[in-house]
C-alpha positions in Angstrom: -30.1 -56.5 -30.4 -31.3 -53.6 -32.3 -29.8 -51.1 -29.8 -26.6 -53.0 -29.9 -26.3 -52.9 -33.8 -27.2 -49.3 -34.0 -24.1 -48.4 -31.9 -21.9 -50.2 -34.4 -23.5 -49.9 -37.8 -25.2 -47.1 -40.0 -24.2 -44.5 -37.2 -25.6 -41.1 -38.3 -23.1 -38.3 -39.1 -22.3 -36.2 -36.0 -24.4 -33.1 -35.8 -21.7 -31.1 -33.8 -18.1 -31.2 -34.8 -15.1 -28.9 -34.9 -16.6 -27.4 -38.1 -19.8 -26.0 -36.5 -19.2 -25.9 -32.8 -20.6 -22.8 -31.4 -18.3 -20.2 -29.9 -17.5 -21.0 -26.3 -15.9 -17.6 -25.1 -16.5 -17.1 -21.3 -17.5 -20.7 -20.8 -15.5 -23.1 -18.6 -15.2 -26.9 -19.0 -13.4 -29.3 -16.7 -12.3 -32.5 -18.5 -10.9 -35.5 -16.8 -8.1 -37.3 -18.8 -8.1 -34.5 -21.3 -4.5 -35.1 -22.4 -4.9 -38.2 -24.4 -7.4 -40.2 -26.7 -10.8 -38.7 -26.8 -10.1 -36.2 -24.1 -7.5 -34.3 -26.1 -9.7 -34.3 -29.1 -12.5 -32.8 -27.1 -10.2 -30.3 -25.6 -8.8 -29.3 -28.9 -12.3 -28.5 -30.3 -13.3 -26.7 -27.3 -10.1 -24.6 -27.1 -10.4 -23.9 -30.8 -13.7 -22.2 -30.2 -12.3 -20.1 -27.3 -13.4 -22.1 -24.3 -11.4 -22.1 -21.0 -10.6 -25.7 -20.4 -9.2 -27.3 -17.4 -7.5 -30.6 -18.1 -7.5 -32.9 -15.1 -5.3 -35.9 -14.6 -2.4 -37.5 -12.8 0.4 -36.8 -15.4 1.5 -33.2 -15.6 4.1 -34.0 -18.2 1.5 -35.4 -20.6 -0.9 -32.5 -19.9 1.6 -29.9 -20.5 2.6 -31.5 -23.7 -0.9 -31.8 -24.9 -1.5 -28.1 -23.9 1.6 -27.0 -25.9 0.5 -29.0 -29.0 -3.1 -27.8 -28.9 -2.0 -24.1 -28.5 0.3 -24.6 -31.4 -2.6 -25.7 -33.6 -4.8 -22.8 -32.8 -2.6 -19.8 -31.9 -5.4 -17.3 -32.4 -7.6 -18.8 -30.0 -9.0 -16.6 -27.2 -9.4 -19.6 -24.9 -7.4 -20.9 -22.0 -5.9 -24.3 -21.1 -4.9 -25.2 -17.6 -3.7 -28.5 -15.9 -5.4 -29.7 -12.6 -3.5 -32.4 -10.8 -5.9 -35.1 -9.9 -6.0 -38.9 -9.5 -9.4 -40.4 -9.7 -8.0 -43.7 -8.3 -6.8 -41.7 -5.1 -9.8 -40.1 -3.4 -7.6 -38.0 -1.3 -6.2 -36.2 -4.3 -9.6 -34.9 -5.3 -10.6 -32.3 -2.7 -7.1 -30.5 -3.0 -7.6 -30.4 -6.8 -11.0 -28.9 -6.5 -9.9 -26.3 -4.0 -7.0 -25.4 -6.3 -9.6 -25.0 -9.1 -12.1 -22.9 -7.2 -9.5 -20.5 -6.0 -8.9 -19.4 -9.7 -12.4 -19.9 -11.0 -15.8 -18.6 -10.1 -17.7 -20.6 -12.6 -18.0 -24.1 -14.3 -20.3 -24.6 -17.2 -19.5 -28.3 -18.0 -17.9 -31.3 -16.3 -16.9 -34.1 -18.7 -16.2 -37.3 -16.8 -14.0 -38.6 -19.7 -11.2 -40.4 -18.0 -11.5 -44.1 -17.2 -9.7 -47.5 -16.9 -10.7 -50.5 -18.8 -9.3 -54.0 -18.2 -6.5 -53.5 -15.9 -4.4 -56.4 -14.9 -6.2 -58.8 -12.5 -6.1 -57.7 -8.9 -5.4 -53.9 -9.5 -6.5 -51.7 -6.7 -6.8 -48.1 -5.9 -5.0 -46.1 -3.4 -7.9 -46.8 -1.0 -7.9 -50.6 -1.8 -10.9 -50.7 -4.1 -11.0 -52.6 -7.3 -9.3 -50.2 -9.8 -12.1 -49.9 -12.3 -14.7 -49.3 -9.6 -12.5 -46.7 -8.0 -11.4 -44.8 -11.2 -14.7 -45.0 -13.1 -17.3 -44.7 -10.1 -16.0 -43.5 -6.8 -13.6 -40.9 -8.3 -16.1 -39.2 -10.6 -18.8 -39.5 -7.7 -16.6 -37.5 -5.4 -15.5 -35.2 -8.0 -19.0 -34.3 -8.9 -20.1 -33.9 -5.3 -17.3 -31.4 -4.7 -17.9 -29.4 -7.9 -21.8 -29.3 -7.2 -21.8 -25.9 -5.5 -19.9 -24.2 -8.4 -22.0 -25.9 -11.0 -25.1 -24.9 -9.3 -24.0 -21.3 -8.8 -23.1 -21.2 -12.5 -26.4 -22.7 -13.5 -28.4 -20.0 -11.6 -27.0 -17.2 -13.8 -26.6 -19.2 -17.2 -29.1 -20.0 -20.0 -31.4 -22.9 -19.0 -29.9 -26.3 -19.7 -26.5 -25.1 -20.5 -24.8 -26.3 -17.4 -24.1 -29.9 -17.6 -22.3 -33.1 -16.4 -21.5 -35.8 -18.8 -20.8 -39.4 -17.5 -18.9 -41.9 -19.5 -20.8 -45.1 -20.4 -19.8 -47.6 -22.9 -21.0 -50.3 -25.4 -20.2 -52.6 -22.4 -23.5 -51.4 -20.8 -25.3 -53.5 -23.5 -22.8 -56.3 -24.1 -20.5 -56.8 -21.0 -22.5 -56.2 -17.9 -23.7 -59.0 -15.8 -27.5 -59.9 -15.9 -30.2 -59.5 -15.2 -29.7 -55.9 -14.0 -26.4 -54.9 -15.5 -24.8 -54.6 -12.0 -24.6 -56.8 -9.1 -24.0 -55.5 -5.6 -22.6 -57.5 -2.6 -24.2 -57.0 1.1 -22.4 -53.7 1.5 -23.7 -52.1 -1.8 -20.4 -52.5 -3.6 -20.4 -54.0 -7.1 -19.6 -57.6 -6.9 -16.2 -58.8 -8.2 -17.1 -60.6 -11.4 -13.8 -60.6 -13.0 -12.0 -57.8 -15.0 -14.4 -57.6 -18.0 -17.7 -57.9 -16.3 -16.4 -55.4 -13.7 -15.8 -52.9 -16.4 -19.3 -53.4 -17.7 -20.7 -52.9 -14.2 -18.8 -49.6 -13.8 -20.2 -48.2 -17.0 -23.8 -49.2 -15.9 -23.0 -47.3 -12.6 -22.1 -44.2 -14.6 -25.5 -44.4 -16.4 -27.1 -44.9 -12.9 -25.3 -41.7 -11.6 -26.4 -39.7 -14.5 -30.1 -40.8 -14.1 -30.1 -40.4 -10.3 -28.5 -37.0 -10.2 -30.9 -35.9 -13.0 -33.6 -36.1 -10.2 -32.1 -33.0 -8.8 -32.0 -31.0 -12.1 -35.2 -29.0 -11.2 -33.5 -27.7 -8.1 -29.8 -27.2 -9.3 -30.4 -26.5 -13.0 -27.7 -29.0 -13.8 -28.4 -31.3 -16.9 -26.9 -34.7 -16.7 -26.3 -37.3 -19.4 -24.3 -40.6 -19.7 -22.9 -41.5 -23.1 -21.4 -44.3 -25.1 -18.5 -42.6 -26.9 -18.4 -45.4 -29.4 -16.0 -48.1 -30.3 -12.6 -46.4 -30.6 -8.9 -46.8 -31.0 -7.6 -45.1 -27.9 -5.2 -45.3 -24.9 -8.2 -46.7 -22.9 -7.4 -50.1 -24.6 -3.8 -50.3 -23.4 -4.5 -53.4 -21.1 -6.3 -55.5 -23.6 -3.3 -57.6 -24.5 -3.7 -59.8 -21.5 -7.3 -60.6 -22.3 -7.0 -60.9 -26.1 -8.3 -58.4 -28.7 -11.1 -60.5 -30.2 -13.8 -59.1 -27.9 -17.0 -59.9 -29.5 -20.5 -58.6 -29.2 -23.0 -61.6 -28.6 -20.8 -63.7 -30.7 -21.5 -61.8 -33.9 -19.2 -58.8 -34.0 -15.5 -58.4 -33.7 -15.0 -54.9 -32.6 -11.4 -54.8 -33.7 -12.8 -54.3 -37.2 -15.3 -51.6 -36.0 -13.2 -49.2 -34.1 -13.2 -45.5 -35.1 -10.6 -42.7 -34.4 -10.7 -40.9 -31.0 -12.2 -37.8 -32.5 -15.5 -39.6 -33.2 -15.7 -40.1 -29.4 -15.0 -36.6 -28.9 -18.1 -35.7 -31.1 -20.2 -37.8 -28.8 -19.0 -35.9 -25.7 -19.4 -32.7 -27.5 -23.0 -33.4 -28.3 -23.6 -34.3 -24.7 -22.0 -31.1 -23.6 -23.6 -28.7 -26.0 -26.6 -30.1 -28.0 -29.6 -27.8 -27.6 -32.0 -30.7 -27.7 -30.7 -32.0 -24.4 -33.1 -29.9 -22.4 -33.7 -30.2 -18.7 -36.7 -32.4 -19.1 -34.2 -34.9 -20.9 -31.7 -34.7 -18.0 -30.4 -38.3 -17.3 -30.6 -39.3 -21.0 -28.3 -42.0 -22.4 -26.5 -40.9 -25.5 -25.4 -43.0 -28.5 -22.6 -42.5 -30.9 -21.9 -39.7 -32.3 -24.5 -37.7 -30.5 -28.2 -38.9 -30.3 -30.6 -40.0 -27.8 -30.3 -43.8 -27.2 -31.8 -46.2 -24.6 -30.6 -48.6 -21.9 -31.2 -52.3 -21.6 -34.5 -53.3 -19.8 -32.5 -54.7 -16.9 -30.6 -51.6 -16.3 -33.9 -49.6 -16.3 -35.2 -52.0 -13.6 -32.0 -51.2 -11.6 -32.8 -47.4 -11.8 -36.3 -47.9 -10.4 -36.8 -48.1 -6.6 -38.6 -51.1 -5.1 -41.6 -48.9 -4.5 -41.7 -48.3 -8.3 -41.5 -52.1 -9.1 -37.6 -51.9 -9.6 -34.7 -53.6 -7.9 -33.6 -50.6 -5.9 -30.1 -51.1 -7.1 -29.3 -47.5 -7.9 -30.3 -46.2 -4.5 -28.3 -48.9 -2.8 -25.3 -48.2 -5.0 -25.2 -44.5 -4.5 -25.5 -44.9 -0.8 -22.4 -47.0 -0.9 -20.6 -44.4 -3.0 -21.4 -41.9 -0.5 -20.3 -44.0 2.3 -17.0 -44.7 0.7 -16.3 -41.2 -0.2 -17.7 -39.1 2.8 -14.3 -39.0 4.6 -12.7 -37.3 1.6 -15.4 -34.3 1.5 
């Protein structure tokens, strides 16, 4: 319960904000869903400190409007903003997007897997027929990372140690809305079992924590530091589908999150910390980050999922990543 409450109450002030963010001149960021909610707040901070930011998503009109507004706010920025057409719910769109990106860029310092979907209408599926949350929150980011791995690795080889990173979006749902005992349940193929819209969302967020931890095992070889983060309880576009499920989502019967939601910029502070905090060193790769930027911990059942059977765990992480690879290999 302590780990849950510490993500709602008495949250420490963020240590990295728009006021003290270091200059990002020459650094390149790739932010999915960067034109709304937490994403646009993060992109605004980065651009205001001279970063080159690629905003990836499926709505060019929304992205171009966001880019125009950000540039108006910071006309003196030496940064750059660019739209990349990409739909995480359609695996066939991701490789062309990355090919377009790598034709104009030779480096990538930070990938922020910000975009996601939460509680869509029952029965929603992706272009490839997967449950929409599993597709958008897991398979899309998995494939995106794999396709960006070469440029991330090349950048890490010529950059300060620990500065090249991948941030994976977790959620308070990891602690309060994922099915027990391991936070994620797989069917015989390795796919997360369909438990209903809300538990499915929780499972996808546990899956993001799994990806951060599993890919962190390669940090010594790639130089890429990984982290998963709970951005915090926020008032954002992510909640656009809540009406059908009711807005009185409670935590263990004690807390009504509608009274504990913060503005999107607070979530951007969490992402900013995950992307830039000097204390997130390579030996801490795979860490789980609490709001608004601090090391947190995962539930014991999720930790068991992360351990292989030879290590006394459930082996779920290995099985799940094998399934992700199988489902995406035709799109590499």
